[in-house]
C-alpha positions as MATLAB code, in Angstrom:
seq = 'QILYLKPPWTLANLLKCYKKHWMAVFGYVVPRNLLSTVECLYKHLCTGKTVDSSTAAILLQESKKLFHAFSSRSDYNGVLPQAYAEVNKLHQTLTEDLSEDIMVVSENATCEKMEATTPNLQNCEEEKKLHPSFHVAQENRHQEIWSVLEGVWNTMNLYSIEIFQKLDPNAVAVTAKSSFEEAFLGLQKLLAAVNDIREGISR';
ca = [
     314.814  168.435  227.245;
     317.737  169.993  229.071;
     318.918  173.173  227.523;
     321.301  175.996  228.681;
     318.986  178.641  227.017;
     315.346  178.021  225.954;
     314.089  178.966  222.501;
     313.392  181.121  220.745;
     316.992  181.816  220.189;
     319.041  184.761  218.878;
     322.282  183.995  217.044;
     324.235  184.687  220.140;
     322.026  182.456  222.320;
     322.307  179.586  219.605;
     326.171  179.900  219.614;
     326.163  179.891  223.516;
     324.186  176.731  223.558;
     326.585  175.034  221.038;
     329.549  175.980  223.356;
     327.729  174.813  226.569;
     326.534  171.510  225.121;
     329.516  170.843  222.818;
     331.171  168.196  224.768;
     328.057  166.378  225.907;
     326.030  166.603  222.667;
     327.441  168.280  219.527;
     330.835  166.847  219.818;
     329.353  163.385  219.278;
     327.555  164.555  216.044;
     330.286  166.507  214.284;
     334.047  166.647  214.692;
     335.026  168.117  218.115;
     337.658  170.438  216.569;
     334.801  172.527  215.124;
     334.393  174.100  218.469;
     336.919  176.514  217.404;
     334.591  177.511  214.523;
     331.819  178.170  216.961;
     334.063  180.277  219.066;
     335.295  182.188  216.041;
     331.664  182.977  214.992;
     330.714  184.065  218.422;
     333.773  186.270  218.917;
     333.182  188.176  215.687;
     329.416  188.039  215.322;
     328.082  188.491  218.884;
     330.445  190.838  220.802;
     329.766  194.061  219.049;
     333.015  194.038  216.945;
     333.213  195.566  213.521;
     333.824  193.056  210.747;
     335.780  194.127  207.734;
     335.415  192.323  204.347;
     338.328  189.876  204.728;
     337.072  188.894  208.174;
     333.565  188.504  206.726;
     334.990  186.073  204.182;
     336.533  184.037  206.897;
     333.339  183.857  208.901;
     331.386  182.801  205.917;
     333.929  180.020  205.211;
     333.731  178.963  208.893;
     329.923  178.874  208.653;
     330.138  176.687  205.592;
     332.351  174.357  207.553;
     329.708  174.027  210.233;
     326.799  173.502  207.739;
     328.803  170.890  205.942;
     329.595  168.974  209.197;
     326.021  168.830  210.200;
     324.832  167.846  206.678;
     326.159  164.442  207.362;
     323.486  163.980  210.216;
     320.435  165.426  208.296;
     319.196  167.989  205.780;
     316.936  169.336  208.475;
     313.716  169.315  206.163;
     315.723  171.104  203.503;
     316.669  174.082  205.680;
     320.376  173.204  205.813;
     321.100  172.975  202.064;
     319.120  176.176  201.490;
     321.147  177.924  204.120;
     324.334  176.510  202.761;
     323.572  177.794  199.253;
     322.808  181.242  200.432;
     325.980  181.492  202.491;
     328.076  180.073  199.650;
     326.561  182.519  197.197;
     327.407  185.476  199.601;
     330.961  183.976  200.192;
     331.517  183.708  196.416;
     330.384  187.233  195.742;
     332.520  188.745  198.554;
     335.562  186.720  197.429;
     335.137  187.903  193.904;
     334.793  191.641  195.064;
     337.821  191.202  197.242;
     339.935  189.673  194.414;
     338.912  192.589  192.034;
     339.845  195.261  194.672;
     343.200  193.638  195.285;
     343.874  193.444  191.505;
     343.007  197.236  191.103;
     345.270  198.196  194.042;
     348.022  196.081  192.593;
     347.697  197.573  189.239;
     347.722  201.185  190.593;
     350.849  200.251  192.601;
     352.574  198.904  189.523;
     351.784  201.963  187.397;
     353.380  204.287  190.145;
     356.565  202.000  190.115;
     356.737  202.140  186.380;
     356.588  205.982  186.431;
     359.281  206.233  189.083;
     361.791  203.858  187.666;
     363.427  203.059  184.450;
     361.612  199.929  183.104;
     363.523  196.835  182.298;
     362.404  193.160  181.621;
     363.131  192.169  185.148;
     361.257  195.110  186.689;
     358.211  194.488  184.297;
     358.054  190.840  185.486;
     358.196  192.004  189.146;
     355.473  194.532  188.640;
     353.070  191.936  186.946;
     352.971  189.958  190.221;
     349.766  190.398  192.088;
     349.434  191.514  195.687;
     350.215  188.637  198.077;
     346.794  188.797  199.647;
     345.329  187.984  196.109;
     347.109  184.656  196.420;
     345.496  184.135  199.839;
     342.012  184.783  198.402;
     342.782  182.413  195.603;
     343.756  179.740  198.169;
     340.657  180.355  200.006;
     338.661  179.827  196.853;
     340.528  176.528  196.296;
     339.560  175.482  199.792;
     335.905  176.470  199.140;
     335.759  174.338  196.000;
     337.571  171.416  197.780;
     334.794  171.771  200.606;
     331.895  171.741  198.128;
     333.316  168.532  196.343;
     333.928  166.939  199.710;
     330.290  167.676  200.671;
     329.066  166.056  197.577;
     331.164  163.024  198.061;
     330.091  162.595  201.668;
     326.466  162.980  200.839;
     326.588  160.691  197.989;
     328.183  158.038  200.245;
     325.492  158.421  202.700;
     322.588  158.126  200.486;
     324.169  155.345  198.488;
     324.769  153.247  201.550;
     320.994  153.746  202.585;
     319.749  153.031  199.085;
     321.747  149.813  198.874;
     320.654  148.796  202.318;
     317.106  149.120  201.236;
     317.652  147.132  198.165;
     319.618  144.304  199.827;
     318.235  143.178  203.196;
     321.541  141.099  203.643;
     323.655  144.241  203.428;
     325.703  145.315  206.561;
     323.275  147.138  208.864;
     323.767  150.849  208.922;
     321.711  153.281  211.050;
     319.107  154.726  208.567;
     318.905  158.515  208.656;
     316.232  158.921  206.048;
     313.549  157.066  204.117;
     314.189  155.500  200.765;
     312.293  158.388  199.144;
     314.323  161.061  200.852;
     317.526  159.413  199.781;
     316.223  159.209  196.240;
     315.227  162.905  196.287;
     318.548  163.672  197.863;
     320.417  162.108  194.961;
     318.355  164.151  192.399;
     319.446  167.250  194.212;
     322.995  166.037  194.216;
     322.709  165.585  190.374;
     321.802  169.259  190.092;
     324.574  170.446  192.480;
     327.211  168.307  190.457;
     326.007  169.846  187.163;
     326.342  173.296  188.738;
     329.902  172.489  189.945;
     330.868  171.062  186.513;
     329.536  174.257  184.783;
     331.442  176.373  187.280;
     334.735  174.444  186.621;
     334.124  174.837  182.806;
     333.711  178.649  183.254;
];
């Protein structure tokens, strides 16, 4: 009813609304420290700055954090899971490309070192080490996996509470956020997501 900027929104307008109403509205729905995520997205996406690949990976990761936080409130008629899946796919592709580029650069640097110096066992071991930024990319990948698993856990908790509340009228009252049918359908989607995660870990 009271908005800083009326719809329809551009991305810049939307992020401005987030910042303007954060303390009064959104901070009560999601963790307040996520304001830094909103500010990071606005700074890089709405100020005309050029974004390189590594920054894009960070922005995608930050977007996923925001989606994940709001998923505890609602799936927004299925829009949020779809958006999360697309951003996650893009982030995964970008991370893989960055990792490959870093490995190629590292291998080329290793070859140059080997041509310039007399090889010995210690040097060979040194040259096999990947560029430090590769390890950063790997760490980001670990955080991404952790975030997905945490999202599955939180969603499963939410739906399980709602289902058991429906089955047991004497259960502790919890504010219902979806119907029994929606909760059941949500768990079906979770099963598919968990299977995808399991297959990914196996690969």
